[in-house]
C-alpha positions in Angstrom: 103.6 -72.1 58.0 105.2 -69.1 57.1 109.0 -68.9 57.0 110.9 -65.6 58.0 113.3 -64.0 55.4 116.0 -64.7 57.8 115.2 -68.1 59.9 117.8 -68.0 62.7 117.6 -71.0 65.1 120.1 -72.1 67.9 120.8 -75.3 69.7 122.2 -74.5 73.2 123.6 -77.2 74.9 124.6 -77.2 78.5 128.4 -78.6 79.1 127.8 -80.7 82.1 128.0 -83.8 79.7 128.6 -85.5 76.4 126.2 -84.5 73.4 123.7 -87.2 74.1 121.0 -88.6 71.7 118.3 -86.2 72.8 120.7 -83.1 72.4 121.6 -84.7 69.1 118.2 -84.9 67.8 117.7 -81.6 68.7 120.8 -80.1 67.2 119.9 -82.0 64.1 116.2 -80.6 63.5 117.8 -76.9 64.0 120.5 -77.6 61.5 117.9 -79.1 59.3 115.6 -76.3 59.4 118.3 -73.4 58.9 120.0 -75.3 56.4 116.4 -75.8 54.4 115.5 -72.1 55.1 118.9 -70.7 53.8 118.9 -69.6 57.4 121.6 -69.3 60.1 122.4 -72.2 62.7 123.8 -70.9 65.6 125.7 -72.8 68.7 125.2 -71.5 72.2 126.9 -72.3 75.0 124.4 -72.2 78.3 127.2 -72.7 81.1 125.7 -70.8 84.1 126.0 -73.9 86.2 129.8 -73.6 87.4 130.0 -76.1 89.0 129.2 -78.8 86.2 130.5 -77.4 83.0 133.6 -77.6 81.6 135.4 -76.7 78.4 136.2 -80.8 78.4 132.1 -81.4 78.1 132.2 -78.1 75.7 134.5 -79.6 73.3 133.0 -82.9 73.2 129.8 -81.5 72.3 131.4 -79.5 69.5 133.4 -83.2 68.2 130.1 -84.7 68.1 128.3 -82.1 66.3 131.2 -82.2 63.9 131.0 -86.3 63.6 127.6 -86.1 62.5 128.0 -83.1 60.1 126.3 -80.4 62.2 128.4 -77.6 61.3 127.3 -74.1 63.0 127.5 -70.7 61.4 127.8 -68.5 64.7 129.4 -69.4 68.1 131.8 -69.5 70.8 134.9 -70.9 68.4 133.3 -68.6 65.3 132.1 -65.8 66.7 129.4 -63.4 65.1 127.4 -60.4 65.2 125.2 -61.6 68.2 127.6 -62.7 70.4 128.4 -63.5 73.3 128.0 -67.2 72.7 128.5 -68.3 76.2 125.5 -67.5 78.6 128.9 -66.4 81.1 129.7 -63.6 79.3 126.2 -62.3 79.3 126.0 -61.3 83.0 125.9 -57.9 82.8 122.8 -58.0 80.4 121.2 -60.3 83.3 121.2 -58.5 85.9 120.7 -55.0 84.0 117.5 -56.1 82.6 116.3 -57.7 85.5 116.8 -54.6 87.3 114.5 -52.6 84.7 111.8 -55.3 85.6 112.3 -54.5 89.5 111.9 -50.5 88.4 109.0 -51.5 86.6 107.2 -53.2 89.3 107.0 -56.8 87.4 109.7 -58.3 89.6 110.8 -57.7 93.2 113.9 -58.7 95.1 114.1 -61.3 97.6 117.4 -60.9 99.4 120.0 -61.2 96.3 117.1 -63.0 94.5 115.3 -61.4 91.9 111.8 -62.5 91.1 109.2 -62.1 88.2 105.6 -61.2 89.2 103.4 -63.7 87.5 100.8 -61.6 86.6 97.0 -62.7 87.1 94.2 -62.9 84.5 96.0 -62.8 81.5 95.9 -65.4 78.5 99.3 -67.2 77.4 99.0 -68.5 74.1 100.9 -69.6 71.3 100.8 -71.6 68.0 103.3 -74.3 68.2 104.4 -75.3 64.7 104.1 -78.8 65.9 101.8 -79.1 68.6 99.5 -76.8 67.5 97.6 -73.6 69.4 98.6 -73.9 73.5 96.5 -71.7 75.8 97.2 -71.4 79.1 95.9 -68.7 82.1 99.0 -67.0 83.5 97.8 -68.1 86.9 98.7 -71.8 85.8 101.9 -70.6 84.0 104.0 -71.3 87.1 102.4 -73.3 90.3 103.2 -74.5 93.7 102.5 -78.2 94.2 99.2 -77.4 96.5 98.2 -74.9 93.0 98.6 -71.8 94.5 100.7 -69.3 91.9 104.5 -69.3 92.2 106.5 -66.4 90.9 109.7 -67.3 88.6 113.2 -66.6 90.0 114.9 -64.9 87.0 118.2 -64.0 89.2 119.0 -66.9 92.2 120.7 -65.5 95.4 124.0 -66.5 94.0 124.0 -64.2 91.5 123.4 -66.5 88.5 120.2 -66.3 86.2 117.8 -69.2 85.9 117.3 -71.0 82.8 113.8 -69.5 81.9 115.2 -66.0 82.5 118.4 -66.2 81.0 116.9 -68.1 77.7 114.6 -65.4 77.1 117.6 -62.7 76.8 119.5 -64.6 75.2 117.3 -65.7 72.3 116.2 -62.1 72.0 119.9 -60.7 71.9 120.5 -63.4 69.1 117.0 -62.6 67.1 116.1 -66.0 67.3 113.3 -66.6 64.9 111.9 -70.2 65.8 112.8 -71.8 68.6 113.2 -75.5 68.2 114.0 -77.9 71.5 112.3 -81.0 73.2 108.6 -81.4 74.1 109.7 -81.7 77.7 110.0 -77.8 77.4 106.3 -77.1 76.7 105.6 -76.5 79.9 108.6 -73.6 80.4 107.0 -71.8 77.4 104.1 -70.1 78.9 106.5 -68.6 81.9 108.9 -67.3 79.1 106.3 -65.7 77.1 105.2 -63.8 80.0 108.8 -62.4 80.7 109.1 -61.4 77.0 105.8 -59.5 77.4 106.9 -57.6 80.2 109.9 -56.3 78.7 107.9 -55.3 75.4 109.7 -58.0 73.0 107.8 -60.2 70.3 108.4 -64.0 71.3 109.8 -66.0 68.4 108.1 -68.9 67.0 108.1 -72.3 68.8 108.3 -75.7 67.5 108.5 -78.5 70.3 110.0 -82.0 69.0 108.4 -85.1 70.2 109.8 -87.3 73.0 112.4 -90.0 72.0 111.7 -93.0 73.8 112.8 -96.6 74.4 111.2 -99.9 72.7 109.6 -100.4 76.4 107.8 -96.9 75.7 109.9 -95.4 78.6 112.2 -92.1 78.3 115.6 -92.7 76.6 118.2 -93.6 79.2 121.4 -96.2 79.2 119.7 -99.0 79.9 118.4 -98.5 75.9 121.6 -98.8 74.5 124.5 -96.0 74.4 123.4 -92.4 75.0 126.5 -90.2 73.9 126.9 -89.7 70.4 130.5 -91.0 70.4 129.7 -94.1 71.8 128.0 -95.0 68.4 131.0 -93.9 66.9 132.9 -96.5 68.8 130.4 -99.3 68.4 130.6 -99.1 64.6 128.4 -96.9 63.4 128.7 -94.4 60.8 128.0 -90.8 61.3 125.8 -90.2 58.3 123.7 -93.6 59.3 123.2 -91.8 62.7 122.1 -88.7 61.3 119.7 -90.5 58.8 118.3 -92.3 61.9 118.0 -89.6 64.0 116.1 -87.7 61.3 113.5 -90.4 61.2 112.6 -90.0 64.9 109.7 -87.7 64.0 110.0 -87.0 60.2 110.4 -88.7 57.3 110.8 -87.1 53.5 107.9 -89.1 52.5 107.5 -91.4 49.5 108.4 -94.5 51.9 111.9 -93.1 51.9 114.0 -94.5 54.9 117.7 -94.0 53.7 119.0 -90.9 52.7 121.7 -88.6 53.2 122.2 -84.9 54.1 121.1 -83.4 50.9 118.1 -84.9 50.3 117.1 -84.4 54.3 117.8 -80.5 53.9 115.7 -80.0 50.4 113.0 -82.4 51.7 112.7 -81.0 55.7 109.5 -79.1 56.8 109.1 -78.1 60.1 105.4 -78.4 60.3 105.6 -82.4 59.1 107.4 -83.0 62.0 105.2 -85.5 64.2 104.0 -84.6 67.8 103.8 -88.4 68.7 106.6 -89.7 70.9 109.5 -91.6 68.6 111.1 -95.0 69.2 114.7 -95.3 69.4 114.7 -98.7 68.0 118.5 -100.4 67.8 117.2 -103.0 64.9 116.2 -99.8 62.8 119.6 -98.2 63.3 121.1 -101.3 62.7 119.3 -101.6 59.2 120.0 -98.3 58.5 123.6 -98.5 59.4 124.0 -101.2 57.3 122.3 -99.9 54.2 125.0 -97.1 54.2 127.9 -99.4 54.8 126.4 -100.7 51.4 126.0 -97.7 49.9 129.3 -96.3 50.2 131.9 -96.1 47.8 134.5 -99.2 48.1 137.4 -96.8 48.8 135.5 -94.7 51.9 134.0 -98.3 52.9 138.0 -99.3 53.0 139.1 -96.6 55.2 136.2 -96.7 57.7 137.3 -100.3 58.2 140.7 -100.6 58.1 141.5 -99.0 61.4 139.2 -102.3 63.1 141.6 -104.8 61.0 144.6 -103.3 62.4 142.8 -103.3 66.3 142.3 -106.9 65.3 146.0 -107.3 64.5 145.9 -107.8 60.7 148.9 -106.1 58.8 146.4 -104.5 56.0 149.8 -103.0 54.3 150.6 -106.5 52.7 147.6 -106.1 50.3 146.7 -103.6 47.9 143.9 -101.5 48.4 142.1 -102.9 45.5 142.1 -106.1 46.9 140.8 -105.1 50.3 138.2 -102.9 48.5 137.1 -105.9 46.6 137.0 -107.8 49.4 134.5 -105.6 51.3 132.3 -104.9 48.4 131.7 -108.9 48.1 130.7 -108.8 51.4 127.7 -107.0 50.3 125.5 -106.2 53.3 127.1 -108.5 55.8 127.8 -106.7 59.2 125.5 -104.0 60.8 127.9 -102.0 62.0 131.9 -101.5 60.6 133.3 -103.3 63.5 130.7 -106.4 62.3 132.2 -106.0 59.0 135.7 -106.2 60.2 135.3 -109.2 61.8 133.3 -111.2 59.4 135.7 -110.4 56.5 138.6 -111.5 58.8 139.5 -114.6 56.1 140.3 -112.6 53.4 143.4 -110.9 55.8 144.6 -114.0 57.5 144.4 -117.7 57.1 145.1 -118.1 61.1 141.7 -116.8 61.6 140.0 -119.6 59.7 142.7 -122.4 61.2 140.9 -120.9 64.7 137.3 -121.8 63.5 137.9 -124.8 61.6 139.6 -128.1 61.9 138.0 -130.2 59.3 137.1 -132.7 61.8 133.3 -133.1 60.5 134.7 -135.0 57.3 134.5 -138.2 56.8 137.2 -140.3 54.8 135.0 -140.8 52.1 134.0 -137.3 51.5 137.8 -136.3 52.1 138.4 -138.6 49.1 135.9 -137.0 46.7 136.8 -133.5 47.7 140.5 -134.6 47.1 139.4 -135.9 43.6 137.6 -132.4 42.9 140.0 -130.3 44.2 143.0 -132.2 42.4 141.2 -132.2 39.3 140.5 -128.2 39.7 143.9 -127.5 40.3 145.0 -129.3 37.2 142.5 -127.1 35.4 143.1 -124.1 36.1 146.1 -122.0 36.3 146.3 -118.3 38.3 145.2 -116.3 35.1 142.1 -118.5 34.7 141.1 -118.5 38.3 137.8 -116.5 38.6 134.7 -117.3 40.1 132.5 -118.1 36.7 135.0 -120.7 35.2 135.4 -121.9 38.9 132.0 -122.5 39.4 131.1 -124.2 35.8 133.8 -126.4 36.1 133.0 -127.4 39.6 129.1 -127.8 38.4 130.5 -130.2 35.5 132.6 -132.0 37.7 129.6 -132.9 40.0 127.1 -134.1 37.3 130.3 -136.3 35.8 130.8 -137.8 38.9 127.2 -137.9 40.3 128.0 -135.9 43.3 125.9 -132.9 44.7 127.4 -129.5 44.5 126.7 -129.0 48.3 129.1 -132.0 49.0 131.6 -129.4 47.2 130.8 -126.1 48.1 130.3 -126.0 51.5 133.7 -127.7 52.2 135.1 -125.6 49.9 133.6 -122.5 51.7 134.7 -123.6 55.5 138.2 -124.3 54.2 138.2 -120.8 52.8 136.7 -118.7 55.1 136.0 -121.0 58.5 132.2 -119.7 58.2 129.1 -121.7 57.4 127.6 -118.5 56.0 129.7 -115.9 53.9 128.9 -114.9 50.2 129.7 -116.8 47.2 132.1 -119.5 48.0 133.7 -118.7 44.1 133.6 -115.2 44.3 135.5 -115.8 47.9 138.0 -118.0 45.9 138.6 -115.6 43.0 139.3 -112.7 45.3 141.8 -114.7 47.5 143.3 -116.1 44.2 144.8 -119.9 43.2 147.4 -120.1 45.1 146.2 -118.7 48.4 142.9 -121.2 48.0 145.3 -124.1 47.3 147.0 -123.7 50.4 144.3 -123.5 52.7 143.0 -126.7 50.4 146.2 -128.2 51.5 146.5 -127.4 54.8 143.2 -129.4 55.4 144.5 -132.2 53.2 141.7 -131.5 50.5 144.3 -131.0 48.0 
């Protein structure tokens, strides 16, 4: 597709609710296109629904975009040369332009309302970047339920502009080059093109993004999981992972790449490569993407996102060095799909009480206990705190087991439970190294194994 020298795209939410997944998806693809082309990304607030629009929702939308890393170049908080960036500030222009269409005979008044007269016998065609060539007869651009032509309301009787009218005025005033929005707007596009033509304005290029469906192939809603971007933050998903996952809903950077950051997405993004096939919002896929991003974080950043959860769980993280906490999380590897899960799964590094709450050692027979006490006693005698490291601990345990005709599993599993209280964990000798010799011996002693 041909790229304009100065691409200008916009995300235009209505501040009547939080930034939901569909809106975030639209904002993301507009941002990607602007950043890929070196163009301008604009935030415009469509606040003509005065009853439902609030400053709080507007702030929530902005906060959600910032959380995802979607910065804008022009907007109500930043200004710019193509404002105002709130529809409510452009009322004079809407009314003035509507008057000009009435004067030219292309619109008429019905009481306080101004209505655009849909022309007959015209062909409305546009080449959608994603959906391809779309042609509609003007008579079918706007229809009543009985199939008759329905003229298009521009100004309602309360003096407020309708969406299909205001969006034309706004996009023209802001010199928008490409309108990137959801496929549910395809039906609106012919109506808007008619208004562009009536005003003698060149319409922008249109690109309609695929619909997002749940796993049941129905339109995404709350029953499929959280719909607000901030809910995913609270659930323990990383902003980079949500960015990555939403980018995959209708697009891929190619070469089977699924895990990527903002820089690669900007470099590879092509609007013409977006699929028109509905995209499926799969929570399992989001879990996978989030887990991979967690694994790829540098240790300090990972600790910073996990530490608030530990504190929320009542752990005193200040008792430990940053390196200790970072090493513990690094050892956890890919365990935990979310930051919340990772915090929960690693609790035994911060407090032995969490281990005691899960494990009582009631499963050990007297005979098994005797073997364990003998092994752990020999281990305690062999190692001082300085020599307490995973390779040496494992080497000693294997040697002891061979000499005493005991399987390593008989030793390792109770050791794992005594240290972590969990059946599944990273390598038990690696856990022991991080906890340190004194703490390991304390835990073994509690269970009467030392």
